[in-house]
C-alpha positions, 0 to 999 in steps of 0.5 A: 494721311494722318491717323492718330492713335488713342490708348489708355481706355478701360473700365474704372469705378466711379471716383477712379482715374485713367490716363489716355494718350494720343500719339502719331507716327511720322507726323509732328504734333508740335505744330498743331493744336490737339483736342480730345473729344468724346461720344457717348452712346446715343449722344453727339460728339462733344469736345472735352479739352484742347491744348494749343501749340503754345500750351494753352488749355481749355476744358468743357465745364463738365470736366473742369477740375477733374481732367488735365491735358498735357503735351509731351512734344519730345514723345510726340503725344498728348495725354488726358489725365482723368480723375474722379471719374463719373458714370457720365464720363463713359464714352468713346474718347477720340483725339484730333488736330487742327491749327487752333483749338476752335477745331473747325477743321479737325482731322486725323481722327483715330478709332478712339478708346472706350472709357467705361465708368461703372461700379 
């Protein structure tokens, strides 16, 4: 059973940057769309970004221009570069896969990585 592994979270000051990674072992991510999601305390999970098998990307309005999703097929991982972080970006970040970026049947949820943006 697939379980993705998220890493790269931490504590950062407002305006700072973090790079999150999503990886899988014994599972080829090349054939799937990969999405990043986040869930802040007391809030519902929201989709942050997604990259299709072909490399097309989309972003939530709240992160457009600040976050960049990238596939690294040779390393079987997907990164989320987060710049100009804001306190409202504080959340546990998760990645998941599906055939397309609609993520209706997303699976492979990992344990997440905590991002805290605070001064």
